[in-house]
C-alpha positions in Angstrom: 25.0 -58.3 -13.5 24.5 -60.7 -16.3 24.8 -64.4 -15.5 28.0 -65.8 -17.0 27.6 -69.1 -18.9 31.0 -70.7 -19.2 32.1 -73.6 -21.5 35.1 -75.5 -20.3 35.8 -78.0 -23.1 39.5 -77.0 -23.1 41.8 -74.9 -21.0 41.8 -71.9 -23.4 39.1 -69.2 -22.8 38.1 -66.2 -24.9 35.8 -63.5 -23.5 33.0 -62.4 -25.8 30.0 -63.6 -27.8 30.4 -67.2 -29.0 29.0 -66.3 -32.4 29.0 -63.3 -34.6 25.4 -63.7 -35.8 22.5 -65.0 -33.8 19.3 -65.9 -35.6 15.9 -66.4 -34.1 12.3 -67.0 -35.3 9.6 -64.9 -33.7 5.9 -64.1 -34.3 5.0 -61.5 -36.8 3.2 -59.4 -34.2 5.5 -58.1 -31.5 4.1 -56.6 -28.2 5.9 -54.2 -25.9 7.7 -56.0 -23.1 7.6 -59.4 -24.9 10.8 -61.5 -24.5 12.2 -62.5 -27.9 15.5 -64.4 -27.3 18.4 -64.9 -25.0 21.9 -64.0 -26.1 24.9 -65.9 -24.8 28.1 -64.1 -23.6 31.3 -66.0 -22.5 33.4 -64.4 -19.7 36.7 -65.9 -18.5 36.6 -63.8 -15.4 33.4 -64.4 -13.5 33.7 -61.1 -11.7 33.3 -58.9 -14.7 30.3 -56.5 -14.7 28.8 -56.6 -18.2 26.3 -54.0 -19.5 24.2 -55.0 -22.6 22.9 -52.5 -25.1 21.0 -52.4 -28.4 21.6 -50.4 -31.6 17.8 -50.0 -31.9 16.9 -48.9 -28.3 13.5 -47.6 -29.4 12.5 -51.1 -30.6 14.6 -53.6 -28.5 16.0 -53.7 -25.0 18.6 -56.2 -23.6 18.3 -57.1 -19.9 21.2 -57.7 -17.5 20.5 -61.5 -17.9 20.9 -61.3 -21.7 17.2 -61.6 -22.6 16.1 -59.4 -25.5 12.7 -57.7 -25.0 10.5 -55.8 -27.4 10.5 -52.1 -26.3 7.2 -51.4 -28.1 4.5 -53.2 -30.0 4.9 -53.4 -33.8 4.5 -55.7 -36.8 7.6 -57.3 -38.2 8.0 -57.0 -42.0 8.4 -60.0 -44.2 12.1 -59.4 -44.5 14.4 -60.3 -41.5 15.0 -57.6 -39.0 18.6 -57.1 -37.9 20.2 -55.1 -35.1 23.4 -55.1 -33.0 23.6 -56.3 -29.4 26.7 -54.9 -27.6 28.3 -55.9 -24.3 30.6 -53.5 -22.4 32.8 -54.1 -19.4 31.9 -51.4 -16.9 35.4 -51.3 -15.5 37.7 -51.5 -18.5 35.1 -50.0 -21.0 36.0 -52.9 -23.4 33.1 -53.6 -25.8 32.0 -56.7 -27.8 29.3 -56.8 -30.5 27.0 -59.4 -32.1 24.5 -59.1 -34.8 20.9 -60.4 -34.2 18.7 -61.5 -37.0 14.9 -61.9 -36.4 12.8 -63.8 -38.9 9.0 -63.7 -38.7 7.1 -67.0 -38.5 5.9 -68.2 -41.9 2.2 -67.8 -42.5 -0.1 -70.8 -43.0 -0.4 -71.5 -46.7 -2.3 -74.5 -47.8 -2.4 -76.7 -44.8 -5.7 -78.1 -43.6 -7.4 -76.8 -40.5 -6.4 -80.0 -38.8 -2.7 -79.5 -39.6 -3.0 -75.9 -38.5 -4.4 -76.9 -35.2 -1.8 -79.6 -34.6 -0.8 -79.3 -31.0 2.7 -78.0 -30.6 4.8 -79.8 -28.1 7.2 -78.0 -25.8 10.0 -80.1 -24.3 12.0 -79.1 -21.3 15.7 -78.4 -22.1 17.8 -81.6 -21.4 21.0 -81.8 -19.3 24.1 -83.9 -20.2 26.7 -85.1 -17.7 30.3 -85.6 -18.7 31.8 -88.4 -16.6 35.5 -87.7 -17.4 35.3 -84.3 -15.8 34.0 -83.0 -12.5 32.4 -80.1 -14.3 28.8 -80.4 -15.6 28.0 -79.2 -19.1 24.5 -77.7 -19.6 22.8 -77.3 -22.9 22.1 -73.7 -24.0 18.8 -72.3 -22.7 16.3 -71.2 -25.3 13.2 -69.0 -25.2 9.9 -70.6 -26.1 8.2 -68.8 -28.9 5.0 -67.0 -27.8 1.7 -68.7 -28.2 -0.8 -66.4 -30.2 -4.4 -66.8 -29.3 -7.1 -64.7 -30.9 -9.5 -62.8 -28.7 -13.3 -63.3 -28.6 -12.8 -67.0 -29.6 -16.1 -68.9 -29.7 -14.6 -72.2 -28.5 -15.3 -75.0 -27.8 -13.8 -74.7 -24.4 -11.5 -75.8 -22.9 -9.4 -75.2 -26.0 -6.1 -77.0 -26.2 -3.1 -74.8 -26.8 0.2 -76.8 -26.3 1.6 -79.9 -24.7 4.4 -79.5 -22.2 6.6 -82.6 -21.5 10.0 -83.6 -20.3 12.2 -86.2 -22.0 12.7 -87.8 -18.6 9.1 -88.9 -18.4 10.2 -92.2 -20.0 12.0 -93.1 -16.8 10.1 -91.2 -14.2 6.5 -90.6 -13.4 6.1 -86.8 -13.6 3.5 -84.2 -12.7 3.1 -80.9 -14.7 1.7 -77.6 -13.5 1.6 -73.9 -14.5 1.7 -70.8 -12.4 1.2 -67.0 -13.0 -1.6 -64.6 -13.7 -4.4 -66.4 -15.5 -3.5 -69.7 -13.9 -3.1 -69.7 -10.1 -3.1 -65.9 -9.8 -5.9 -63.5 -10.6 -7.6 -63.8 -12.9 -7.5 -67.5 -12.0 -8.8 -70.4 -14.0 -8.3 -69.0 -17.5 -5.5 -71.5 -18.2 -5.4 -75.1 -17.0 -2.9 -78.0 -17.5 -3.4 -81.7 -17.4 -0.9 -82.8 -14.7 -0.3 -86.2 -16.4 -0.2 -85.3 -20.1 1.0 -81.7 -19.7 -1.8 -80.5 -22.0 -2.2 -76.7 -21.6 -5.7 -75.4 -22.4 -7.7 -72.1 -22.2 -11.2 -72.2 -20.6 -12.9 -69.0 -21.8 -12.7 -66.3 -24.5 -10.0 -63.7 -24.1 -10.3 -59.9 -24.4 -7.2 -58.2 -25.6 -8.4 -54.8 -24.5 -8.3 -56.1 -20.9 -5.2 -58.3 -20.9 -3.0 -58.3 -24.0 -0.7 -61.1 -23.0 -0.2 -63.7 -20.2 3.2 -64.8 -18.8 3.0 -68.3 -17.4 5.7 -70.6 -15.9 5.5 -74.4 -16.5 6.9 -76.8 -13.8 7.7 -80.6 -13.9 8.1 -82.5 -10.6 8.2 -86.2 -9.7 5.5 -87.9 -7.6 7.4 -86.9 -4.5 7.2 -83.2 -5.5 10.9 -82.9 -6.3 11.8 -80.6 -9.1 12.9 -82.6 -12.1 13.3 -79.8 -14.7 13.9 -76.1 -14.4 10.7 -74.1 -15.0 10.2 -72.7 -18.4 8.4 -69.5 -19.4 5.4 -69.6 -21.6 4.1 -66.3 -23.2 0.5 -66.3 -24.5 -0.3 -63.3 -26.7 -3.9 -62.3 -27.3 -4.4 -61.6 -31.0 -6.5 -58.4 -31.6 -9.8 -58.5 -33.4 -11.6 -55.4 -34.8 -14.3 -55.2 -32.1 -14.0 -51.5 -31.1 -15.1 -48.4 -33.0 -13.0 -45.3 -33.0 -13.9 -42.7 -30.4 -13.1 -39.0 -30.7 -11.7 -37.3 -27.6 -14.3 -34.5 -27.9 -17.5 -34.6 -29.8 -17.1 -30.9 -30.7 -13.8 -29.4 -31.6 -13.2 -25.7 -31.7 -10.5 -24.0 -33.7 -9.6 -20.7 -35.3 -8.1 -19.5 -38.5 -7.2 -15.8 -39.4 -9.2 -14.4 -42.3 -7.2 -14.1 -45.5 -5.0 -17.1 -44.6 -3.1 -18.7 -47.5 -3.7 -22.4 -48.5 -1.9 -24.8 -46.3 -2.4 -22.8 -43.1 -2.7 -25.1 -40.1 -6.0 -24.7 -38.3 -6.4 -27.5 -35.7 -6.0 -31.2 -35.0 -8.8 -33.6 -34.1 -7.9 -36.9 -32.4 -9.8 -40.2 -32.1 -8.7 -43.3 -30.3 -9.4 -47.0 -30.9 -9.2 -49.6 -28.1 -8.0 -52.2 -30.6 -4.3 -52.8 -31.3 -2.9 -49.5 -32.6 -0.1 -51.5 -34.4 -2.6 -53.6 -36.3 -5.1 -52.6 -38.9 -7.8 -52.9 -36.3 -6.5 -49.8 -34.5 -5.1 -47.9 -37.5 -7.4 -44.9 -38.0 -7.9 -42.7 -41.1 -9.7 -39.3 -41.1 -11.8 -37.5 -43.7 -14.2 -34.5 -43.9 -17.7 -35.5 -44.7 -19.3 -32.0 -45.1 -18.6 -28.3 -44.7 -21.1 -25.6 -43.8 -21.4 -23.0 -45.3 -20.0 -23.9 -48.6 -19.0 -20.3 -49.5 -16.9 -19.3 -51.2 -15.8 -22.9 -51.9 -17.3 -26.2 -50.6 -13.7 -27.4 -50.0 -12.1 -24.7 -48.0 -10.4 -27.2 -45.7 -8.8 -30.6 -45.8 -7.6 -33.1 -43.1 -4.5 -35.3 -42.9 -6.0 -38.7 -42.9 -3.5 -40.2 -40.5 -2.7 -37.3 -38.0 -6.1 -35.5 -38.1 -4.5 -32.1 -38.8 -6.9 -29.7 -40.5 -5.5 -27.2 -42.9 -6.8 -24.7 -45.4 -6.8 -25.7 -49.1 -8.4 -22.6 -50.7 -8.1 -18.9 -50.4 -10.9 -16.5 -49.7 -11.5 -16.6 -46.0 -13.2 -13.4 -45.2 -14.6 -12.8 -41.7 -16.8 -10.0 -42.9 -18.6 -12.5 -45.1 -18.4 -15.9 -43.2 -17.5 -15.8 -39.6 -17.6 -19.5 -38.8 -17.4 -22.9 -40.6 -18.7 -26.3 -39.3 -17.1 -29.5 -40.5 -18.2 -33.1 -40.0 -15.1 -35.3 -39.4 -15.2 -39.1 -39.8 -12.6 -41.5 -38.3 -12.5 -45.1 -39.6 -10.3 -48.0 -38.5 -8.8 -50.8 -40.7 -6.8 -48.0 -42.2 -10.0 -46.3 -43.5 -11.4 -49.4 -45.3 -15.0 -48.5 -45.8 -16.1 -52.1 -46.1 -14.5 -53.7 -43.1 -13.6 -50.7 -41.0 -15.7 -49.2 -38.1 -16.2 -45.4 -38.1 -17.4 -42.6 -35.9 -18.0 -38.8 -36.5 -17.4 -35.5 -34.6 -17.9 -31.8 -35.3 -15.2 -29.3 -35.9 -16.2 -25.6 -35.5 -13.7 -23.2 -37.1 -14.1 -19.5 -36.3 -12.6 -17.1 -38.7 -10.7 -14.5 -36.7 -10.4 -10.9 -37.7 -7.3 -9.3 -39.1 -6.9 -5.7 -39.9 -7.9 -5.8 -43.6 -10.2 -2.8 -43.4 -8.9 0.7 -42.5 -11.2 3.3 -40.8 -12.9 5.7 -43.1 -14.3 9.1 -42.2 -18.0 9.5 -42.9 -17.4 13.1 -44.2 -14.6 15.0 -45.7 -15.1 18.1 -43.5 -16.4 18.4 -39.9 -17.4 21.6 -38.3 -17.4 22.9 -34.7 -17.2 26.0 -32.6 -15.9 27.0 -29.2 -16.1 30.1 -27.0 -12.8 31.7 -26.4 -10.8 31.0 -23.2 -12.6 27.7 -22.7 -10.7 24.5 -22.1 -11.6 20.8 -21.8 -14.5 21.4 -24.3 -15.4 19.0 -27.0 -15.8 21.0 -30.2 -16.4 18.3 -32.8 -17.2 14.6 -33.1 -15.3 12.8 -35.9 -17.2 9.7 -37.0 -15.6 6.8 -38.9 -16.7 3.4 -40.2 -14.6 0.2 -40.0 -15.8 -3.3 -41.2 -13.5 -5.2 -38.9 -14.7 -6.8 -35.7 -15.8 -4.1 -33.2 -13.8 -3.5 -30.1 -10.6 -5.2 -31.4 -7.3 -3.6 -32.2 -8.2 -3.9 -35.9 -11.3 -1.8 -35.3 -10.2 0.7 -32.6 -9.3 4.0 -34.3 -6.5 6.3 -33.3 -6.7 10.0 -34.4 -3.9 12.4 -34.9 -3.6 15.9 -36.2 -1.4 16.4 -39.2 -1.7 20.2 -39.6 -3.5 23.4 -38.6 -2.5 23.4 -34.9 1.1 24.5 -34.5 0.7 25.6 -30.9 -1.0 22.4 -29.7 -4.3 23.9 -28.6 -6.3 20.8 -29.6 -6.2 17.1 -29.0 -8.3 14.2 -30.3 -9.5 11.5 -27.9 -11.2 8.3 -29.0 -14.6 7.3 -27.6 -14.1 3.6 -26.6 -17.7 2.8 -27.2 -18.5 4.5 -30.5 -15.0 4.8 -31.9 -15.6 8.5 -32.6 -12.8 11.1 -32.4 -13.5 13.8 -29.9 -11.7 17.1 -30.8 -11.0 18.7 -27.4 -9.6 22.1 -26.5 -6.6 21.8 -24.2 -5.3 25.4 -24.2 -7.3 28.7 -24.1 -8.0 30.4 -27.4 -8.1 34.2 -27.8 -10.7 35.4 -30.3 -8.8 38.6 -30.9 -5.8 36.5 -32.0 -7.4 33.5 -33.8 -11.0 33.5 -35.1 -10.9 30.2 -36.9 -8.8 27.0 -37.0 -8.7 24.5 -40.0 -7.3 21.2 -38.8 -6.2 18.3 -40.8 -6.8 14.9 -39.1 -6.0 11.3 -39.9 -7.4 8.1 -38.5 -5.8 4.7 -38.4 -6.2 1.4 -36.5 -4.2 0.4 -33.4 -2.5 -2.4 -35.4 -1.2 -2.0 -39.0 -3.1 -3.3 -42.0 -2.5 -6.9 -42.9 0.0 -7.6 -45.7 -1.4 -7.5 -49.2 -4.3 -5.1 -48.4 -4.7 -2.6 -51.3 -6.5 0.1 -49.2 -4.5 3.0 -47.8 -3.6 2.5 -44.2 -5.3 5.7 -43.0 -8.1 8.1 -43.8 -7.9 11.9 -43.6 -10.5 14.7 -43.1 -10.7 18.4 -42.4 -12.1 20.0 -39.2 -13.2 23.7 -39.3 -13.5 25.2 -35.9 -14.9 28.7 -35.3 -14.0 30.7 -32.2 -16.8 32.6 -30.6 -16.1 36.0 -29.1 -17.2 36.4 -25.4 -16.9 39.3 -23.0 -13.6 38.9 -21.2 -12.5 40.4 -17.9 -10.5 43.6 -17.9 -7.0 43.3 -16.6 -4.8 45.9 -14.9 -1.3 46.6 -16.2 0.9 46.1 -14.4 -0.6 43.8 -11.8 0.5 44.3 -9.0 1.6 47.9 -9.3 4.3 49.1 -6.9 4.4 52.7 -5.7 7.1 54.1 -3.4 5.8 56.9 -1.2 6.9 58.6 2.0 4.5 58.1 4.9 2.7 61.2 6.2 1.1 62.0 2.8 -1.8 64.1 3.7 -5.4 63.3 2.9 -6.6 64.5 -0.6 -3.2 64.0 -2.1 -2.9 62.4 -5.6 -1.0 59.1 -5.2 -1.0 57.4 -8.7 -3.1 56.3 -11.5 -4.1 52.6 -11.7 -5.9 51.7 -15.0 -7.0 48.5 -16.7 -7.3 47.4 -20.3 -10.3 45.6 -21.9 -9.2 42.7 -24.2 -12.5 42.8 -26.1 -11.4 45.0 -29.1 -14.3 44.0 -31.3 -17.2 44.6 -28.8 -19.1 47.8 -28.6 -18.6 48.8 -25.0 -18.2 52.0 -23.0 -15.1 52.8 -21.0 -14.3 50.9 -17.9 -15.5 51.8 -14.4 -13.2 51.6 -11.4 -14.1 50.9 -7.8 -12.3 50.0 -4.6 -12.5 46.3 -3.5 -10.1 46.2 -0.5 -8.6 49.0 1.5 -7.9 47.7 5.1 -7.0 51.1 6.5 -9.5 53.1 4.4 -6.7 55.4 3.2 -7.5 55.6 -0.5 -10.2 56.3 -3.1 -10.2 55.8 -6.9 -11.8 57.9 -9.6 -14.4 55.7 -11.2 -13.6 57.1 -14.7 -9.9 57.7 -15.0 -8.5 55.4 -12.2 -6.8 58.2 -10.4 -6.0 57.2 -6.8 -6.0 59.8 -4.0 -5.6 59.6 -0.3 -8.4 60.0 2.2 -6.3 59.8 5.3 -2.6 60.3 6.3 -0.5 57.3 5.3 1.2 55.9 8.3 4.0 53.4 8.0 3.6 52.3 11.6 0.0 51.3 11.1 -1.0 47.7 11.9 -2.2 47.3 8.3 1.4 47.8 7.0 3.5 44.7 6.8 7.2 45.0 6.1 6.7 48.6 5.0 4.1 47.4 2.4 0.5 48.4 2.2 -1.8 46.4 -0.2 -5.1 47.7 -1.7 -7.2 45.9 -4.3 -9.2 47.7 -7.0 -11.9 46.5 -9.4 -12.4 47.4 -13.1 -15.8 46.5 -14.6 -17.2 46.8 -18.1 -20.8 46.9 -19.3 -20.7 43.9 -21.6 -23.2 41.0 -21.6 -22.6 39.6 -19.1 -20.7 42.3 -17.3 -17.2 41.2 -16.4 -14.7 42.6 -14.0 -11.0 42.2 -13.1 -9.0 43.0 -10.0 -5.7 44.7 -9.6 -3.4 45.1 -6.5 -1.7 48.3 -5.7 1.3 47.9 -3.4 2.5 51.0 -1.6 6.0 50.8 -0.2 6.0 53.4 2.6 9.2 55.2 3.2 9.8 56.1 6.9 9.9 59.7 8.2 10.7 60.7 11.7 7.2 61.1 12.9 7.4 59.2 16.2 9.4 60.2 19.3 11.1 57.6 21.3 9.7 56.3 24.6 11.2 54.8 27.7 10.8 51.1 28.4 9.9 49.8 30.9 7.6 52.3 32.5 8.2 51.2 36.0 11.4 50.2 37.9 12.6 49.5 41.4 15.8 50.5 43.2 17.2 50.7 46.6 17.1 53.7 48.8 20.9 53.6 49.3 23.5 54.6 46.7 24.8 51.1 46.1 23.4 49.1 44.3 20.9 51.4 42.6 21.4 51.1 38.8 18.2 50.9 36.7 18.5 49.7 33.0 16.2 51.4 30.6 15.6 51.1 26.9 14.5 53.6 24.3 11.7 52.3 22.0 11.0 54.1 18.7 8.4 52.8 16.1 10.4 54.5 13.4 13.2 52.6 11.6 16.8 53.6 10.8 17.9 56.3 10.3 15.0 57.8 12.3 15.6 55.7 15.3 18.7 55.0 17.4 21.2 55.8 18.6 19.3 57.7 21.3 20.4 60.5 23.6 19.2 60.2 27.2 19.1 63.2 29.7 17.3 64.5 32.7 15.2 67.7 32.6 16.4 70.9 34.4 13.0 71.3 36.2 12.1 70.3 38.8 15.6 70.8 40.3 15.1 67.8 42.5 15.4 65.4 39.5 19.0 66.2 38.7 19.8 66.5 42.4 18.5 63.1 43.2 19.2 61.2 40.0 21.7 60.7 37.3 21.5 58.9 33.9 24.3 57.5 31.8 24.0 56.0 28.2 25.5 52.6 27.9 24.7 51.9 24.2 22.7 53.3 21.3 19.4 52.1 22.8 20.1 51.6 26.5 20.9 53.8 29.5 21.3 53.4 33.3 19.4 55.6 35.8 20.9 55.7 39.3 20.8 57.8 42.5 23.0 60.7 42.8 22.6 61.1 46.6 23.6 58.6 49.2 20.1 58.0 50.6 16.6 58.6 49.3 13.6 57.8 51.4 11.5 54.9 50.3 8.5 55.7 48.1 7.3 56.1 44.6 8.9 58.7 42.4 8.1 59.9 38.9 11.4 60.5 37.1 11.0 62.3 33.7 13.6 61.3 31.1 14.2 63.2 27.9 15.0 60.8 25.0 16.1 62.1 21.5 16.5 60.0 18.4 18.9 60.4 15.5 16.4 61.5 12.9 16.7 64.6 10.7 15.2 66.6 12.2 15.4 65.1 15.6 12.4 63.9 17.6 12.4 63.9 21.3 10.0 63.2 24.1 9.8 63.3 27.9 8.8 60.0 29.3 7.9 59.4 33.0 9.6 56.5 34.7 7.8 55.4 37.8 10.6 54.4 40.2 9.9 52.5 43.5 12.5 53.2 46.0 12.6 50.6 48.8 14.7 49.2 51.6 17.0 46.4 50.4 18.7 43.4 52.0 22.4 42.4 51.4 21.5 40.9 48.0 19.9 44.1 46.7 16.3 42.8 47.0 13.5 45.0 48.3 12.2 44.1 51.8 9.3 46.5 52.1 7.7 46.2 48.7 4.2 45.6 50.3 4.4 48.9 52.2 5.5 50.8 49.1 2.9 49.3 46.9 0.2 50.1 49.5 1.2 53.7 49.4 0.4 54.0 45.8 -2.1 52.2 43.7 -1.2 50.9 40.3 -3.2 51.5 37.1 -4.9 48.1 37.3 -6.1 48.7 40.8 -7.5 52.1 39.9 -9.4 50.7 36.9 -10.8 47.9 39.1 -12.0 50.4 41.7 -13.7 52.6 39.0 -15.5 49.6 37.6 -16.9 48.6 41.0 -18.1 52.2 41.5 -19.8 52.3 38.1 -21.6 49.0 38.8 -22.8 50.1 42.1 -24.2 53.3 40.7 -26.1 51.4 38.0 -27.6 49.1 40.6 -28.7 52.1 42.7 -30.2 53.8 39.7 -32.1 50.7 38.7 -33.5 50.4 42.2 -34.7 54.0 42.2 -36.4 53.6 38.8 -38.1 50.4 40.0 -39.4 52.2 43.1 -40.8 55.1 41.1 -42.6 52.8 38.8 -44.0 50.9 41.7 -45.4 54.1 43.3 -46.9 55.2 40.0 -48.7 51.9 39.6 -50.0 52.0 43.2 -51.4 55.6 42.7 -53.1 54.5 39.4 -54.8 51.6 41.2 -56.0 54.0 43.9 -57.5 56.3 41.3 -59.2 53.7 39.2 -60.1 50.6 41.3 -59.8 51.8 45.0 -63.0 50.4 46.7 -63.4 53.7 48.7 -63.7 55.6 45.5 -66.0 53.1 43.8 -69.0 55.4 43.6 -71.6 55.8 40.8 -71.5 58.6 38.2 -67.8 59.4 38.9 -66.0 61.7 36.5 -62.8 60.0 35.4 -59.6 61.8 34.7 -58.8 61.6 30.9 -56.0 64.3 30.7 -57.9 65.9 27.8 -59.7 69.2 27.7 -61.9 68.1 24.7 -63.2 70.2 21.9 -65.8 73.1 21.8 -69.5 73.2 22.5 -70.2 71.1 19.4 -68.4 68.2 20.8 -70.2 67.8 24.1 -72.2 64.7 23.4 -71.0 62.5 26.3 -72.4 59.2 27.6 -72.4 59.4 31.4 -73.0 55.7 31.8 -69.4 55.1 30.7 -68.3 56.9 33.9 -70.0 54.3 36.0 -68.5 51.1 37.4 -71.3 48.5 37.4 -71.4 46.1 40.2 -72.2 43.2 37.8 -68.8 43.4 36.0 -66.6 40.4 36.9 -63.2 41.3 38.4 -61.4 39.6 35.4 -63.3 41.9 33.0 -62.0 45.1 34.6 -59.8 47.1 32.2 -56.1 46.6 33.0 -54.3 49.4 34.9 -52.6 52.0 32.8 -53.3 53.9 29.6 -53.0 52.0 26.3 -53.5 53.4 22.8 -55.8 51.8 20.3 -56.4 53.7 17.1 -59.0 51.3 15.8 -61.9 49.5 17.1 -61.0 46.4 19.1 -62.1 43.0 17.8 -63.0 41.5 21.1 -66.5 41.4 22.4 -67.8 44.7 23.7 -69.0 44.8 27.3 -72.7 45.0 27.8 -73.6 47.3 30.7 -77.0 47.2 32.6 -79.4 50.0 32.2 -78.8 52.6 34.9 -80.2 55.9 35.8 -78.5 58.8 34.1 -78.8 61.0 37.2 -75.4 62.3 38.2 -74.1 62.6 41.8 -72.3 66.0 42.0 -71.0 65.4 45.5 -69.2 62.2 44.7 -67.8 63.8 41.6 -66.3 66.6 43.5 -64.4 64.4 45.9 -63.2 62.3 43.0 -61.9 65.2 41.0 -60.1 66.6 44.0 -58.3 63.3 44.6 -57.3 63.1 40.9 -56.2 66.7 40.8 -53.9 66.2 43.8 -52.4 63.1 42.2 -51.8 64.9 38.9 -50.1 67.9 40.5 -47.8 65.7 42.4 -46.9 63.4 39.4 -43.6 64.7 37.8 -44.2 62.5 34.7 -47.5 64.2 33.8 -47.5 65.7 30.3 -47.7 69.4 29.6 -51.1 71.0 29.8 -51.3 71.7 26.1 -50.5 68.1 25.1 -52.9 66.1 23.0 -53.9 62.7 24.5 -55.5 59.8 22.7 -57.7 57.5 24.8 -59.0 54.0 24.5 -61.9 53.2 22.4 -64.6 52.3 24.9 -67.1 50.7 22.6 -70.5 51.7 21.3 -74.1 51.1 22.3 -73.7 52.5 25.8 -76.9 53.1 27.7 -75.5 56.3 29.3 -76.8 59.6 28.2 -74.8 62.3 26.5 -72.7 64.7 28.6 -74.7 67.5 27.1 -77.4 66.5 29.5 -75.4 68.3 32.2 -76.5 71.6 30.7 -80.2 70.7 30.8 -80.2 69.3 34.3 -83.0 70.7 36.4 -80.6 71.2 39.3 -77.9 72.8 37.2 -79.2 76.3 37.9 -79.2 75.8 41.6 -75.7 74.4 41.9 -72.8 76.7 42.8 -69.8 75.9 40.6 -67.5 78.8 41.7 -65.3 76.4 43.6 -64.0 75.2 40.2 -61.9 78.3 40.0 -59.9 77.0 42.9 -58.9 73.8 41.2 -56.2 75.2 39.0 -55.6 75.8 35.3 -56.6 72.2 34.4 -60.3 73.0 35.3 -60.3 76.5 33.8 -62.5 75.5 30.9 -65.0 73.9 33.2 -64.9 76.9 35.6 -65.6 79.3 32.6 -68.6 77.1 31.6 -70.3 76.8 34.9 -68.8 79.3 37.3 -68.6 82.4 35.2 -72.1 83.8 36.1 -74.7 84.5 33.5 -72.2 84.5 30.7 
């Protein structure tokens, strides 16, 4: 709320400004926040709330107390500055206006330095008392003009500024003081005042860049400290000096400009700041371009606004393909660019010329060639190459390809390689050589973005692509596939079913006719002629087979050509089998239980027929005439087409198991019937109809499962017995062989061993008798293993070395040994026939034994009687003829 200053010289009162125009003299340099003057407003009602305003709110602001402040720092022109101050009642919205006229202080003209430095005197406002009235009249307050003090002053210090005094110092002894920042508040001691004379002085140089103005308050008190005058405000403005160079915000500025830009195109703005007063010449900067690199195509491609720092183009001819970047040296100078008195600084502006689409893609050839095998897809058949002078991997460089003709069915597409920018012609649909042998495509290439305006080149480039289709060997195909054949089941083996042939799409290849073979025939019912594809049956077709699903039997056949490489195709033959009445119905279930009394005794049975309608139900059920006991004891009644009830005809039937034959006839044409045995267990029942002697009945007759289990046990037992007998036989045989060969009782010298071979004639009688001996020096582990083994070649192990022994035989020992061997051979059922040829082990060479022919030249041979050899049987007939046959 503004303080209301009332004047009561008479009883009449008028609310408003006391004057229409208020004039004031202020300094030429005005700083933001600086108080300029105080306007007076008269209000007859002290309770009014008045709001002050200014017609120039960007320059001046009026406080609630009527003080006018500078809103910003600026220089007053030589002509007076006028603006309107308004006052508005907040409640009634009534408004009053007054014009304010500000006149700048006159500049020093010819006065001497002494006159200029004449100390200004500031006098406290005086007060007047009117004795005729109880009211006190106070003189209007005024605002002390600011004191302007240049910065960086060289003294001498302290330097006197103004003298403050009160007109009451004539009658009173007063003391003066100043308060505020710079006096008694930080930074303290800059300003001091003589308490007696009121002389205000500054003690050191001032720096406007640190503190631009000081606001002090002067006080006058008596010797007792009582306030004599109201405090007055003193404003000290620090006058700027050009002591700071301009500084760019960045030492290097980066900007861009599209190539081909017209003159006047904005590029970028560079900014420099100066710590000096921006409203004075010291802080007013001007920009200019010192140099441009490169200087092509013109050394002055750019210019700069000397006040704002905006860089714009001034010449045409920016071409990124020729010059991609410009470097400018920018200078900023204060004092409004005065080269003599102004301070300057420089920075670098780097301007990159950005690419625009001013170059369309161009094909490197007018015609491109490619080839593709038929029936291949996702194959790249040709690479289309283009050149584009624009910046790579930008929308102005990236090419897009499209086909403008030659592919009406859409069998090709063109993709763009993101790295090389090539066009990849790709097959997306199979091509048939027999239909199309060659394609001639017309393609166009253009950029992702349209060409810049004013470009004389055509927006796209065109070329031709010639694609040759290569013929390859294709697979034969069956027609139709699958092939459906309807056939009644029961077709006999060897019957001709159908002909299933294929076609070869390769009309231009030299090939022989196709060959057919069977690929899949689950039931092995069919065969196909390899030449003409005629299919015949090899077995009877049966609809009820497990290989038939939903009356359908599937077989797969193969057709192969002899091309390079050979190709083959498959075809499916579907045989829909029509049902015939080839299966008689059967009773289900096969076993049932009933009571031995008449009631209740009904047995529900069902007829089951693998055939389908009309060769199945309804069924006829009846009992056979023989044996007569069947119809005497039982009766059957059909209750539906597939079900019947079997029950007792007599009142009582002894408990037991009965086989009841039932004749079931289907509805086929002709009819098929069968006699099925139903095993009925008749038992004693309780009141609920449940059997009470099932265990006894079951014990009387064994079921199928029990019989099978018993048979399996018997077979297993027989196998065990047989294995035991074989083992015993083998054990006896091994024991007998050991007795013949290594029994200690028979271990005599010069024994004749049993070889089961009669040998050759007289020319093959060179025997080594030492091999018949068992030397005592042979180690037990070196004895030949028991049994006869066949070796057709000389063994590789070391041959045994026998000691030298006498070749004289011992006929007595040989006779006993031969008798024992003969007895064992006659009793051995596994001995081979007499005329069999046996092969014996290779017994080594180098034996010291003599030949068997020495038996003929023995001195005792003529004296020995060998007639007993005739008693040894047919095995020794040859030996008996040789030695027991007399002189012959």
